[in-house]
C-alpha positions in Angstrom: -9.4 -5.1 5.0 -6.4 -2.9 4.2 -5.4 0.3 5.9 -3.1 2.7 3.6 -1.1 5.3 6.1 0.5 8.4 3.9 2.4 11.3 4.7 3.2 14.4 4.1 0.8 14.1 0.4 -0.9 16.4 -1.1 -4.6 17.4 0.8 -6.1 16.5 -2.8 -5.0 13.2 -2.9 -6.4 12.4 0.7 -9.5 14.0 -0.6 -9.6 11.7 -3.8 -9.4 8.9 -1.2 -11.7 9.3 1.0 -14.1 8.4 -2.1 -13.1 4.9 -1.2 -11.9 4.5 1.6 -13.1 6.2 5.6 -10.1 8.8 6.7 -10.6 8.1 11.0 -7.4 10.4 11.6 -5.2 12.3 9.0 -3.5 10.4 6.9 -4.4 7.4 7.9 -7.3 5.8 5.5 -9.4 2.2 5.9 -11.4 0.1 4.0 -12.7 -3.0 2.3 -12.3 -3.1 -1.6 -11.3 -5.5 -4.4 -7.7 -6.4 -4.9 -8.3 -4.6 -8.5 -9.4 -1.5 -6.1 -6.8 -1.7 -4.0 -3.8 -1.8 -6.4 -5.6 1.1 -8.4 -5.6 3.5 -5.1 -2.4 2.6 -4.5 -1.2 3.6 -8.2 -2.8 6.8 -7.7 -1.2 7.4 -4.1 2.6 6.5 -4.9 2.1 8.9 -8.5 0.3 11.4 -6.7 2.6 12.1 -3.4 4.9 14.3 -4.6 7.6 13.5 -2.5 5.4 11.9 0.1 5.5 8.6 1.8 3.0 5.6 1.9 2.6 2.3 4.1 0.2 0.0 2.3 -1.3 -3.5 4.7 -3.9 -5.5 3.3 -5.4 -8.9 4.2 -3.1 -11.8 2.2 -2.4 -15.4 2.5 0.8 -15.4 4.5 1.8 -16.5 7.8 1.6 -13.1 9.3 -2.2 -13.0 7.5 -1.6 -9.5 6.1 1.0 -8.2 3.4 3.1 -4.9 3.6 4.2 -2.2 0.4 5.6 1.1 1.5 6.9 4.1 -1.0 8.5 7.1 -0.4 10.1 9.0 2.3 8.5 7.4 5.6 9.6 7.4 9.0 9.2 3.9 8.4 10.4 0.9 6.7 9.3 -2.6 6.1 12.2 -5.0 6.9 11.4 -8.5 6.1 13.0 -11.6 8.3 12.8 -15.5 6.9 9.3 -14.3 5.5 8.2 -12.3 8.6 7.8 -8.4 7.5 9.0 -6.6 10.8 8.9 -2.5 11.0 12.1 -0.7 11.6 11.8 2.7 12.7 13.7 5.4 11.0 
């Protein structure tokens, strides 16, 4: 399962992502895709963001059960505290 949250990105990018993922709210995408597809969608989001930002949350074999990745200008930042990923409000 993945959750992809995008801020200030082009509408065309959001449209492309809806081919693979559901968009229950503007800029929030949810879906169940393979790791390869997840990585390709993440690369596409990063390359076509045009100054926007994003946060990717996906299932992983960690203590928390998920992993977080981010790029660009976002209202939140990921902080690592001894292996735990926490969100800091920017």
